[in-house]
PAMISE-327549 format. One line per 10 residues: for each residue x, y, z of N, C-alpha, C. Coordinates in nm, 2 decimals, padded with zeros to 4 digits. Layout:
N
X,Y,Z,X,Y,Z,X,Y,Z ~ ...
***
This chain:
276
-02.37,-00.15,-03.71,-02.27,-00.06,-03.66,-02.21,-00.12,-03.54 ~ -02.07,-00.11,-03.52,-02.00,-00.17,-03.41,-02.03,-00.08,-03.28 ~ -02.02,-00.15,-03.17,-02.05,-00.07,-03.04,-01.95,00.05,-03.03 ~ -01.83,00.03,-03.07,-01.73,00.15,-03.06,-01.78,00.26,-03.15 ~ -01.82,00.23,-03.27,-01.87,00.34,-03.36,-01.99,00.40,-03.30 ~ -02.08,00.32,-03.24,-02.21,00.37,-03.18,-02.17,00.47,-03.07 ~ -02.07,00.43,-02.98,-02.04,00.52,-02.88,-01.98,00.65,-02.93 ~ -01.90,00.64,-03.03,-01.84,00.76,-03.09,-01.95,00.85,-03.14 ~ -02.04,00.79,-03.22,-02.15,00.87,-03.28,-02.24,00.93,-03.17 ~ -02.27,00.85,-03.06,-02.35,00.90,-02.95,-02.29,01.03,-02.89
-02.16,01.02,-02.87,-02.09,01.14,-02.81,-02.09,01.26,-02.90 ~ -02.07,01.23,-03.03,-02.08,01.34,-03.13,-02.22,01.41,-03.13 ~ -02.32,01.33,-03.12,-02.46,01.38,-03.12,-02.48,01.46,-02.99 ~ -02.42,01.41,-02.88,-02.44,01.48,-02.75,-02.37,01.62,-02.75 ~ -02.27,01.63,-02.83,-02.20,01.76,-02.84,-02.24,01.84,-02.96 ~ -02.34,01.80,-03.03,-02.39,01.87,-03.15,-02.41,02.01,-03.12 ~ -02.37,02.10,-03.21,-02.39,02.24,-03.19,-02.28,02.31,-03.13 ~ -02.18,02.24,-03.07,-02.07,02.31,-03.01,-01.95,02.32,-03.11 ~ -01.91,02.44,-03.14,-01.80,02.46,-03.24,-01.67,02.45,-03.17 ~ -01.57,02.42,-03.25,-01.43,02.41,-03.20,-01.37,02.55,-03.17
-01.29,02.55,-03.07,-01.22,02.68,-03.03,-01.07,02.66,-03.02 ~ -01.00,02.76,-03.02,-00.85,02.75,-03.01,-00.81,02.69,-02.88 ~ -00.68,02.63,-02.88,-00.63,02.57,-02.76,-00.60,02.68,-02.65 ~ -00.58,02.65,-02.52,-00.58,02.51,-02.47,-00.72,02.46,-02.44 ~ -00.81,02.54,-02.43,-00.95,02.49,-02.40,-01.05,02.59,-02.45 ~ -01.17,02.55,-02.47,-01.27,02.65,-02.52,-01.38,02.65,-02.42 ~ -01.44,02.77,-02.40,-01.54,02.80,-02.31,-01.67,02.83,-02.38 ~ -01.78,02.76,-02.34,-01.91,02.77,-02.41,-02.01,02.81,-02.30 ~ -02.07,02.92,-02.32,-02.17,02.96,-02.22,-02.31,02.91,-02.27 ~ -02.38,02.85,-02.18,-02.52,02.80,-02.21,-02.61,02.87,-02.11
-02.74,02.89,-02.16,-02.83,02.95,-02.07,-02.86,02.87,-01.94 ~ -02.87,02.93,-01.83,-02.90,02.86,-01.71,-03.04,02.79,-01.73 ~ -03.05,02.66,-01.69,-03.18,02.59,-01.70,-03.27,02.63,-01.59 ~ -03.22,02.69,-01.48,-03.30,02.74,-01.37,-03.26,02.88,-01.34 ~ -03.35,02.97,-01.32,-03.32,03.11,-01.31,-03.24,03.15,-01.18 ~ -03.26,03.06,-01.08,-03.20,03.10,-00.95,-03.09,03.02,-00.90 ~ -03.00,02.98,-00.99,-02.89,02.89,-00.95,-02.79,02.97,-00.87 ~ -02.80,03.10,-00.86,-02.70,03.18,-00.79,-02.72,03.17,-00.64 ~ -02.83,03.12,-00.59,-02.86,03.14,-00.45,-02.76,03.07,-00.35 ~ -02.73,02.94,-00.38,-02.64,02.87,-00.29,-02.54,02.79,-00.37
-02.43,02.74,-00.31,-02.34,02.65,-00.37,-02.41,02.52,-00.41 ~ -02.50,02.47,-00.33,-02.57,02.35,-00.36,-02.66,02.37,-00.48 ~ -02.72,02.49,-00.50,-02.79,02.51,-00.62,-02.70,02.50,-00.75 ~ -02.58,02.56,-00.73,-02.49,02.55,-00.84,-02.44,02.41,-00.88 ~ -02.42,02.33,-00.77,-02.38,02.19,-00.79,-02.50,02.12,-00.87 ~ -02.62,02.15,-00.83,-02.73,02.08,-00.89,-02.74,02.13,-01.04 ~ -02.72,02.26,-01.06,-02.73,02.31,-01.20,-02.62,02.24,-01.29 ~ -02.50,02.23,-01.24,-02.39,02.16,-01.32,-02.43,02.02,-01.34 ~ -02.49,01.95,-01.24,-02.53,01.81,-01.26,-02.64,01.79,-01.36 ~ -02.73,01.89,-01.36,-02.84,01.88,-01.45,-02.80,01.89,-01.59
-02.70,01.98,-01.61,-02.64,01.99,-01.75,-02.57,01.87,-01.79 ~ -02.50,01.81,-01.70,-02.42,01.68,-01.73,-02.51,01.57,-01.77 ~ -02.63,01.56,-01.70,-02.72,01.46,-01.73,-02.76,01.45,-01.88 ~ -02.76,01.57,-01.94,-02.80,01.58,-02.08,-02.71,01.51,-02.17 ~ -02.59,01.48,-02.12,-02.49,01.40,-02.21,-02.50,01.25,-02.20 ~ -02.59,01.21,-02.10,-02.60,01.06,-02.09,-02.71,01.01,-02.18 ~ -02.68,00.92,-02.26,-02.77,00.86,-02.36,-02.80,00.72,-02.33 ~ -02.91,00.67,-02.39,-02.96,00.54,-02.37,-02.85,00.44,-02.41 ~ -02.82,00.34,-02.33,-02.73,00.24,-02.37,-02.58,00.26,-02.32 ~ -02.56,00.38,-02.26,-02.42,00.42,-02.23,-02.38,00.34,-02.10
-02.25,00.33,-02.09,-02.18,00.27,-01.97,-02.11,00.39,-01.91 ~ -02.15,00.42,-01.78,-02.12,00.55,-01.72,-02.04,00.53,-01.59 ~ -01.93,00.60,-01.57,-01.86,00.60,-01.45,-01.92,00.70,-01.35 ~ -01.95,00.66,-01.23,-02.01,00.75,-01.13,-01.90,00.80,-01.03 ~ -01.89,00.93,-01.02,-01.79,00.99,-00.93,-01.84,00.98,-00.78 ~ -01.75,01.04,-00.70,-01.77,01.04,-00.55,-01.76,01.18,-00.50 ~ -01.85,01.21,-00.40,-01.84,01.35,-00.35,-01.98,01.42,-00.35 ~ -01.98,01.54,-00.29,-02.11,01.61,-00.28,-02.17,01.65,-00.41 ~ -02.09,01.69,-00.51,-02.14,01.73,-00.64,-02.19,01.61,-00.72 ~ -02.10,01.51,-00.72,-02.14,01.38,-00.79,-02.26,01.32,-00.74
-02.29,01.34,-00.61,-02.41,01.29,-00.55,-02.54,01.34,-00.61 ~ -02.54,01.47,-00.65,-02.65,01.53,-00.72,-02.67,01.46,-00.85 ~ -02.56,01.44,-00.92,-02.57,01.38,-01.06,-02.62,01.24,-01.04 ~ -02.58,01.17,-00.94,-02.63,01.03,-00.93,-02.78,01.03,-00.90 ~ -02.82,01.12,-00.82,-02.97,01.13,-00.79,-03.05,01.16,-00.91 ~ -03.00,01.25,-01.00,-03.07,01.28,-01.12,-03.06,01.16,-01.22 ~ -02.95,01.09,-01.22,-02.94,00.97,-01.31,-03.04,00.87,-01.26 ~ -03.05,00.85,-01.13,-03.15,00.76,-01.08,-03.29,00.79,-01.12 ~ -03.32,00.92,-01.13,-03.46,00.96,-01.17,-03.48,00.93,-01.32 ~ -03.37,00.95,-01.40,-03.38,00.91,-01.54,-03.39,00.76,-01.56
-03.33,00.69,-01.48,-03.34,00.54,-01.49,-03.48,00.50,-01.46 ~ -03.54,00.56,-01.36,-03.68,00.52,-01.32,-03.77,00.56,-01.43 ~ -03.73,00.66,-01.51,-03.82,00.70,-01.63,-03.79,00.62,-01.75 ~ -03.70,00.52,-01.74,-03.68,00.43,-01.85,-03.55,00.43,-01.92 ~ -03.45,00.52,-01.88,-03.32,00.53,-01.94,-03.24,00.40,-01.91 ~ -03.19,00.34,-02.01,-03.11,00.22,-01.99,-02.96,00.25,-01.99 ~ -02.90,00.24,-01.88,-02.75,00.26,-01.86,-02.70,00.15,-01.77 ~ -02.57,00.14,-01.77,-02.50,00.05,-01.68,-02.39,00.14,-01.62 ~ -02.37,00.14,-01.48,-02.28,00.24,-01.42,-02.17,00.16,-01.34 ~ -02.06,00.22,-01.33,-01.95,00.17,-01.25,-01.91,00.28,-01.15
-01.93,00.25,-01.02,-01.90,00.34,-00.91,-01.75,00.36,-00.88 ~ -01.72,00.47,-00.82,-01.58,00.50,-00.79,-01.55,00.49,-00.64 ~ -01.65,00.44,-00.56,-01.63,00.42,-00.42,-01.74,00.33,-00.37 ~ -01.72,00.28,-00.25,-01.82,00.20,-00.19,-01.94,00.28,-00.15 ~ -01.92,00.41,-00.11,-02.03,00.50,-00.08,-02.11,00.53,-00.20 ~ -02.05,00.55,-00.32,-02.12,00.57,-00.44,-02.20,00.45,-00.48 ~ -02.13,00.33,-00.47,-02.20,00.21,-00.50,-02.33,00.19,-00.42 ~ -02.33,00.22,-00.29,-02.44,00.20,-00.21,-02.55,00.31,-00.24 ~ -02.51,00.43,-00.27,-02.61,00.53,-00.31,-02.67,00.50,-00.44 ~ -02.60,00.46,-00.54,-02.65,00.43,-00.67,-02.74,00.31,-00.67
-02.70,00.21,-00.59,-02.78,00.09,-00.58,-02.92,00.12,-00.52 ~ -02.92,00.20,-00.42,-03.04,00.24,-00.35,-03.13,00.32,-00.44 ~ -03.08,00.38,-00.55,-03.16,00.45,-00.64,-03.21,00.37,-00.76 ~ -03.16,00.24,-00.76,-03.20,00.15,-00.87,-03.12,00.16,-00.99 ~ -03.00,00.22,-00.99,-02.92,00.23,-01.10,-02.84,00.10,-01.12 ~ -02.85,00.04,-01.24,-02.78,-00.09,-01.27,-02.63,-00.07,-01.26 ~ -02.56,-00.15,-01.18,-02.42,-00.14,-01.16,-02.34,-00.26,-01.21 ~ -02.22,-00.23,-01.25,-02.13,-00.33,-01.30,-01.99,-00.30,-01.25 ~ -01.89,-00.37,-01.30,-01.75,-00.34,-01.27,-01.67,-00.31,-01.40 ~ -01.55,-00.26,-01.39,-01.47,-00.23,-01.50,-01.43,-00.36,-01.57
-01.41,-00.47,-01.49,-01.37,-00.60,-01.54,-01.48,-00.65,-01.63 ~ -01.60,-00.62,-01.60,-01.72,-00.68,-01.68,-01.75,-00.59,-01.80 ~ -01.73,-00.46,-01.78,-01.78,-00.36,-01.89,-01.67,-00.32,-01.98 ~ -01.54,-00.32,-01.94,-01.43,-00.27,-02.03,-01.44,-00.12,-02.03 ~ -01.42,-00.06,-02.15,-01.42,00.08,-02.17,-01.56,00.14,-02.14 ~ -01.56,00.25,-02.07,-01.68,00.32,-02.04,-01.70,00.44,-02.14 ~ -01.82,00.47,-02.17,-01.85,00.58,-02.26,-01.83,00.72,-02.20 ~ -01.86,00.73,-02.07,-01.85,00.86,-02.00,-01.83,00.84,-01.85 ~ -01.75,00.92,-01.80,-01.74,00.93,-01.65,-01.78,01.08,-01.61 ~ -01.85,01.09,-01.50,-01.89,01.22,-01.45,-01.85,01.23,-01.30
-01.78,01.33,-01.27,-01.73,01.34,-01.13,-01.71,01.48,-01.09 ~ -01.70,01.51,-00.97,-01.66,01.65,-00.92,-01.51,01.67,-00.92 ~ -01.47,01.78,-00.86,-01.33,01.81,-00.85,-01.31,01.91,-00.73 ~ -01.19,01.90,-00.67,-01.16,02.00,-00.56,-01.11,02.13,-00.62 ~ -01.04,02.12,-00.73,-00.99,02.24,-00.81,-00.98,02.20,-00.95 ~ -01.01,02.30,-01.04,-01.00,02.29,-01.18,-00.93,02.41,-01.24 ~ -00.82,02.39,-01.32,-00.75,02.50,-01.38,-00.80,02.52,-01.52 ~ -00.77,02.63,-01.59,-00.82,02.66,-01.72,-00.78,02.56,-01.83 ~ -00.67,02.49,-01.81,-00.63,02.38,-01.90,-00.70,02.25,-01.87 ~ -00.79,02.25,-01.77,-00.86,02.13,-01.73,-00.78,02.03,-01.65
-00.66,02.06,-01.61,-00.60,01.98,-01.51,-00.68,02.00,-01.38 ~ -00.68,01.90,-01.29,-00.76,01.91,-01.18,-00.70,01.84,-01.06 ~ -00.74,01.88,-00.94,-00.71,01.81,-00.81,-00.83,01.74,-00.77 ~ -00.82,01.61,-00.74,-00.93,01.53,-00.69,-00.88,01.45,-00.57 ~ -00.97,01.40,-00.49,-00.93,01.32,-00.38,-00.97,01.37,-00.24 ~ -01.04,01.48,-00.24,-01.09,01.53,-00.11,-01.18,01.44,-00.05 ~ -01.26,01.36,-00.13,-01.35,01.26,-00.07,-01.29,01.13,-00.04 ~ -01.16,01.12,-00.07,-01.08,00.99,-00.03,-01.09,00.88,-00.13 ~ -01.14,00.91,-00.26,-01.16,00.81,-00.36,-01.07,00.82,-00.48 ~ -00.96,00.89,-00.47,-00.89,00.94,-00.59,-00.84,00.82,-00.68
-00.79,00.71,-00.61,-00.74,00.60,-00.69,-00.85,00.54,-00.78 ~ -00.96,00.50,-00.72,-01.07,00.44,-00.80,-01.12,00.54,-00.90 ~ -01.13,00.67,-00.86,-01.18,00.77,-00.95,-01.08,00.79,-01.08 ~ -00.95,00.78,-01.05,-00.86,00.79,-01.16,-00.86,00.67,-01.25 ~ -00.88,00.55,-01.19,-00.89,00.43,-01.28,-01.01,00.43,-01.37 ~ -01.12,00.48,-01.31,-01.25,00.49,-01.39,-01.23,00.59,-01.50 ~ -01.17,00.71,-01.46,-01.16,00.82,-01.56,-01.07,00.77,-01.68 ~ -00.96,00.70,-01.65,-00.87,00.65,-01.75,-00.93,00.55,-01.84 ~ -01.03,00.48,-01.79,-01.10,00.37,-01.86,-01.22,00.43,-01.94 ~ -01.24,00.56,-01.94,-01.36,00.62,-02.00,-01.32,00.69,-02.13
-01.41,00.68,-02.23,-01.38,00.76,-02.35,-01.39,00.91,-02.33 ~ -01.47,00.95,-02.24,-01.48,01.09,-02.20,-01.50,01.11,-02.05 ~ -01.45,01.22,-02.00,-01.47,01.25,-01.86,-01.52,01.39,-01.84 ~ -01.63,01.41,-01.78,-01.69,01.54,-01.75,-01.67,01.57,-01.60 ~ -01.61,01.68,-01.57,-01.61,01.73,-01.43,-01.72,01.83,-01.41 ~ -01.79,01.82,-01.30,-01.90,01.91,-01.27,-01.86,01.98,-01.14 ~ -01.89,02.11,-01.13,-01.85,02.19,-01.02,-01.91,02.32,-01.01 ~ -01.92,02.38,-00.89,-01.96,02.52,-00.87,-01.83,02.60,-00.90 ~ -01.85,02.73,-00.93,-01.75,02.82,-00.98,-01.64,02.84,-00.87 ~ -01.66,02.81,-00.75,-01.55,02.83,-00.65,-01.43,02.73,-00.67
-01.46,02.62,-00.75,-01.36,02.52,-00.78,-01.27,02.56,-00.90 ~ -01.31,02.66,-00.97,-01.24,02.71,-01.09,-01.13,02.80,-01.04 ~ -01.00,02.77,-01.07,-00.89,02.84,-01.02,-00.79,02.87,-01.13 ~ -00.71,02.98,-01.12,-00.61,03.01,-01.22,-00.49,02.91,-01.21 ~ -00.46,02.87,-01.09,-00.34,02.78,-01.07,-00.38,02.68,-00.96 ~ -00.35,02.55,-00.99,-00.38,02.45,-00.89,-00.29,02.47,-00.76 ~ -00.34,02.42,-00.65,-00.25,02.41,-00.53,-00.31,02.47,-00.40 ~ -00.41,02.56,-00.41,-00.46,02.61,-00.28,-00.53,02.50,-00.20 ~ -00.60,02.41,-00.27,-00.66,02.29,-00.20,-00.54,02.19,-00.18 ~ -00.53,02.14,-00.06,-00.42,02.04,-00.03,-00.43,01.92,-00.12
-00.32,01.88,-00.18,-00.31,01.77,-00.28,-00.32,01.64,-00.21 ~ -00.42,01.56,-00.23,-00.43,01.42,-00.17,-00.34,01.33,-00.25 ~ -00.27,01.25,-00.17,-00.18,01.15,-00.22,-00.20,01.02,-00.15 ~ -00.24,00.92,-00.22,-00.27,00.79,-00.17,-00.14,00.71,-00.15 ~ -00.12,00.66,-00.03,00.01,00.59,00.00,-00.01,00.46,00.07 ~ 00.09,00.37,00.06,00.09,00.25,00.13,00.11,00.27,00.28 ~ 00.06,00.19,00.37,00.08,00.21,00.51,00.22,00.17,00.55 ~ 00.28,00.07,00.48,00.41,00.02,00.51,00.51,00.13,00.48 ~ 00.60,00.16,00.57,00.70,00.27,00.54,00.65,00.41,00.53 ~ 00.54,00.43,00.60,00.47,00.56,00.58,00.56,00.68,00.61
00.64,00.68,00.71,00.72,00.79,00.75,00.82,00.82,00.63 ~ 00.88,00.71,00.58,00.98,00.73,00.47,00.91,00.79,00.35 ~ 00.79,00.74,00.32,00.71,00.79,00.20,00.68,00.93,00.22 ~ 00.64,00.97,00.34,00.61,01.11,00.37,00.73,01.20,00.34 ~ 00.84,01.16,00.39,00.96,01.24,00.37,00.99,01.25,00.22 ~ 00.98,01.14,00.15,01.00,01.15,00.00,00.90,01.24,-00.07 ~ 00.78,01.24,-00.03,00.68,01.32,-00.09,00.71,01.47,-00.06 ~ 00.75,01.50,00.06,00.79,01.64,00.09,00.91,01.69,00.01 ~ 01.01,01.59,-00.01,01.12,01.63,-00.09,01.09,01.65,-00.24 ~ 00.99,01.57,-00.28,00.95,01.58,-00.42,00.87,01.71,-00.45
00.79,01.75,-00.36,00.72,01.87,-00.38,00.81,01.99,-00.37 ~ 00.91,01.98,-00.29,01.01,02.09,-00.28,01.09,02.10,-00.41 ~ 01.13,01.99,-00.46,01.21,01.98,-00.58,01.12,02.03,-00.70 ~ 00.99,02.02,-00.69,00.90,02.06,-00.80,00.87,02.21,-00.79 ~ 00.92,02.28,-00.69,00.90,02.42,-00.67,00.77,02.46,-00.59 ~ 00.72,02.36,-00.51,00.61,02.38,-00.43,00.62,02.31,-00.30 ~ 00.71,02.36,-00.21,00.73,02.29,-00.09,00.62,02.31,00.01 ~ 00.60,02.21,00.09,00.49,02.22,00.19,00.48,02.09,00.27 ~ 00.41,02.10,00.38,00.40,01.98,00.46,00.29,01.88,00.41 ~ 00.32,01.75,00.42,00.23,01.64,00.38,00.18,01.58,00.51
00.05,01.60,00.54,-00.01,01.56,00.66,-00.10,01.43,00.65 ~ -00.08,01.34,00.73,-00.16,01.22,00.73,-00.31,01.25,00.76 ~ -00.40,01.21,00.67,-00.54,01.24,00.69,-00.60,01.15,00.80 ~ -00.68,01.20,00.88,-00.74,01.13,00.99,-00.89,01.14,00.99 ~ -00.95,01.05,01.05,-01.10,01.05,01.07,-01.13,01.15,01.18 ~ -01.26,01.17,01.20,-01.30,01.26,01.31,-01.27,01.20,01.45 ~ -01.25,01.07,01.45,-01.22,01.00,01.58,-01.07,01.00,01.60 ~ -00.99,01.05,01.50,-00.85,01.06,01.52,-00.77,00.95,01.46 ~ -00.84,00.85,01.40,-00.77,00.73,01.34,-00.72,00.77,01.20 ~ -00.62,00.71,01.15,-00.58,00.73,01.01,-00.69,00.69,00.91
-00.72,00.78,00.82,-00.82,00.75,00.72,-00.77,00.64,00.63 ~ -00.86,00.54,00.60,-00.83,00.43,00.52,-00.92,00.43,00.39 ~ -00.86,00.43,00.28,-00.94,00.43,00.15,-01.01,00.30,00.13 ~ -01.09,00.29,00.03,-01.16,00.17,-00.01,-01.06,00.06,-00.06 ~ -00.94,00.11,-00.10,-00.84,00.02,-00.15,-00.75,-00.02,-00.03 ~ -00.77,00.02,00.09,-00.69,-00.02,00.20,-00.57,00.07,00.23 ~ -00.56,00.18,00.17,-00.44,00.27,00.18,-00.47,00.39,00.27 ~ -00.36,00.46,00.30,-00.37,00.59,00.37,-00.36,00.71,00.27 ~ -00.39,00.83,00.32,-00.38,00.95,00.24,-00.30,01.05,00.31 ~ -00.21,01.11,00.23,-00.14,01.23,00.28,-00.20,01.35,00.21
-00.22,01.46,00.28,-00.27,01.59,00.22,-00.16,01.69,00.22 ~ -00.11,01.72,00.10,00.01,01.81,00.09,-00.04,01.96,00.07 ~ -00.01,02.04,00.16,-00.05,02.18,00.15,00.06,02.26,00.08 ~ 00.04,02.29,-00.05,00.15,02.34,-00.14,00.12,02.49,-00.18 ~ 00.00,02.54,-00.16,-00.02,02.68,-00.19,-00.04,02.70,-00.34 ~ 00.06,02.66,-00.42,00.06,02.69,-00.56,00.15,02.58,-00.63 ~ 00.10,02.52,-00.73,00.17,02.42,-00.81,00.21,02.47,-00.94 ~ 00.33,02.52,-00.96,00.37,02.58,-01.09,00.37,02.49,-01.21 ~ 00.40,02.36,-01.19,00.41,02.27,-01.30,00.35,02.14,-01.25 ~ 00.22,02.12,-01.27,00.16,02.00,-01.22,00.22,01.87,-01.28
00.25,01.87,-01.41,00.31,01.75,-01.48,00.44,01.71,-01.41 ~ 00.53,01.81,-01.38,00.65,01.78,-01.32,00.64,01.72,-01.18 ~ 00.54,01.78,-01.11,00.52,01.72,-00.97,00.46,01.58,-00.98 ~ 00.37,01.56,-01.08,00.31,01.43,-01.09,00.41,01.32,-01.12 ~ 00.51,01.36,-01.21,00.62,01.26,-01.24,00.70,01.23,-01.12 ~ 00.73,01.33,-01.04,00.81,01.31,-00.92,00.74,01.22,-00.82 ~ 00.61,01.25,-00.80,00.53,01.17,-00.70,00.52,01.02,-00.75 ~ 00.50,01.01,-00.88,00.48,00.87,-00.93,00.60,00.79,-00.92 ~ 00.72,00.85,-00.91,00.85,00.78,-00.90,00.87,00.73,-00.75 ~ 00.79,00.77,-00.66,00.82,00.73,-00.52,00.75,00.59,-00.49
00.83,00.49,-00.45,00.77,00.36,-00.44,00.65,00.35,-00.35 ~ 00.64,00.43,-00.24,00.53,00.42,-00.14,00.41,00.49,-00.19 ~ 00.42,00.57,-00.30,00.30,00.64,-00.35,00.22,00.55,-00.44 ~ 00.09,00.53,-00.40,00.00,00.44,-00.48,-00.05,00.52,-00.60 ~ -00.10,00.64,-00.57,-00.15,00.74,-00.67,-00.16,00.88,-00.61 ~ -00.16,00.98,-00.70,-00.18,01.11,-00.65,-00.30,01.17,-00.71 ~ -00.35,01.29,-00.65,-00.47,01.35,-00.69,-00.46,01.45,-00.81 ~ -00.35,01.45,-00.88,-00.34,01.54,-01.00,-00.40,01.46,-01.12 ~ -00.51,01.52,-01.18,-00.57,01.46,-01.30,-00.52,01.54,-01.41 ~ -00.43,01.49,-01.49,-00.37,01.56,-01.61,-00.41,01.49,-01.74
-00.47,01.56,-01.83,-00.51,01.50,-01.95,-00.63,01.41,-01.95 ~ -00.70,01.40,-01.84,-00.81,01.31,-01.83,-00.94,01.38,-01.85 ~ -00.95,01.50,-01.81,-01.08,01.57,-01.81,-01.10,01.63,-01.96 ~ -01.21,01.59,-02.02,-01.24,01.63,-02.16,-01.33,01.75,-02.16 ~ -01.41,01.77,-02.05,-01.49,01.89,-02.04,-01.53,01.92,-01.90 ~ -01.54,02.04,-01.86,-01.58,02.09,-01.73,-01.71,02.16,-01.74 ~ -01.80,02.13,-01.66,-01.93,02.21,-01.65,-01.93,02.28,-01.52 ~ -01.92,02.42,-01.53,-01.91,02.51,-01.42,-02.03,02.59,-01.40 ~ -02.09,02.59,-01.28,-02.21,02.67,-01.26,-02.17,02.78,-01.16 ~ -02.21,02.90,-01.20,-02.18,03.02,-01.12,-02.30,03.12,-01.12
-02.27,03.24,-01.08,-02.38,03.34,-01.07,-02.45,03.37,-01.20 ~ -02.37,03.36,-01.31,-02.42,03.40,-01.44,-02.48,03.28,-01.52 ~ -02.48,03.17,-01.46,-02.53,03.05,-01.53,-02.44,02.94,-01.54 ~ -02.46,02.85,-01.63,-02.37,02.73,-01.65,-02.29,02.75,-01.78 ~ -02.16,02.72,-01.77,-02.07,02.72,-01.88,-02.00,02.59,-01.90 ~ -01.97,02.56,-02.02,-01.89,02.43,-02.05,-01.76,02.47,-02.11 ~ -01.65,02.41,-02.05,-01.52,02.44,-02.10,-01.47,02.30,-02.15 ~ -01.43,02.30,-02.28,-01.39,02.17,-02.34,-01.24,02.17,-02.36 ~ -01.18,02.06,-02.33,-01.03,02.04,-02.35,-00.99,02.04,-02.50 ~ -00.87,02.09,-02.53,-00.82,02.09,-02.66,-00.81,01.95,-02.71
-00.76,01.86,-02.63,-00.73,01.72,-02.67,-00.76,01.63,-02.55 ~ -00.77,01.50,-02.57,-00.80,01.41,-02.46,-00.71,01.29,-02.47 ~ -00.68,01.24,-02.34,-00.61,01.11,-02.32,-00.48,01.11,-02.40 ~ -00.38,01.03,-02.36,-00.37,00.96,-02.23,-00.34,01.06,-02.12 ~ -00.32,01.01,-02.00,-00.30,01.10,-01.89,-00.19,01.06,-01.79 ~ -00.17,01.14,-01.69,-00.08,01.11,-01.58,-00.17,01.09,-01.46
***
């Protein structure tokens, strides 16, 4: 059996028992694996991560996300690796690389591995159609590259990240440092033209210096309140020369695992790939 067929079969087996639902997405409720996941947000993040771990199978190539929720998943994956699970992982940030390496998870690069079987990451906001805002942790470019190179992407989150409409969380936009003022004006014009005007503020460190991503770029955080048409905004932002990438993940997320007071639920996308 070819490796591509094996990966497809492995994913089908991982999703065994889940029936198809009407578009745009289907919600599947699963029993909470731990009875007290409601106590704190960290408990919910751990519960979502624990459910996601069940989708990782021996021999998979896995993209590792960045952020507080993804950190729980990485720690659980490290425990599985120590128990004998054979995987190869591609990190989405230098911080994730250091964390995973410290846990003994075998690491590689996209250049060496090619397509990944699965990427697991957190999100700052997730809408019912599984569009998402990412980049709060400053790693959106590498996260999007890894997600686009993965056969499947699972987002894990606590229920506070599940929103009816994207936009309350400021949209991160990775930009080149050259011509930053001009790019910022263009970004604000683009958001206004897309029906969601708002200021785009340069992200800074606690020391007051401009935040620099692992790719050497800066970040603008656009406070938009509500994004009525994420795809239209994504297209406008992508057309700005100084914009390296934006934090709108459209068509990339194939399933979201959401942990809340009533337990863990899985929401699956109607279709997957390609994306914006």
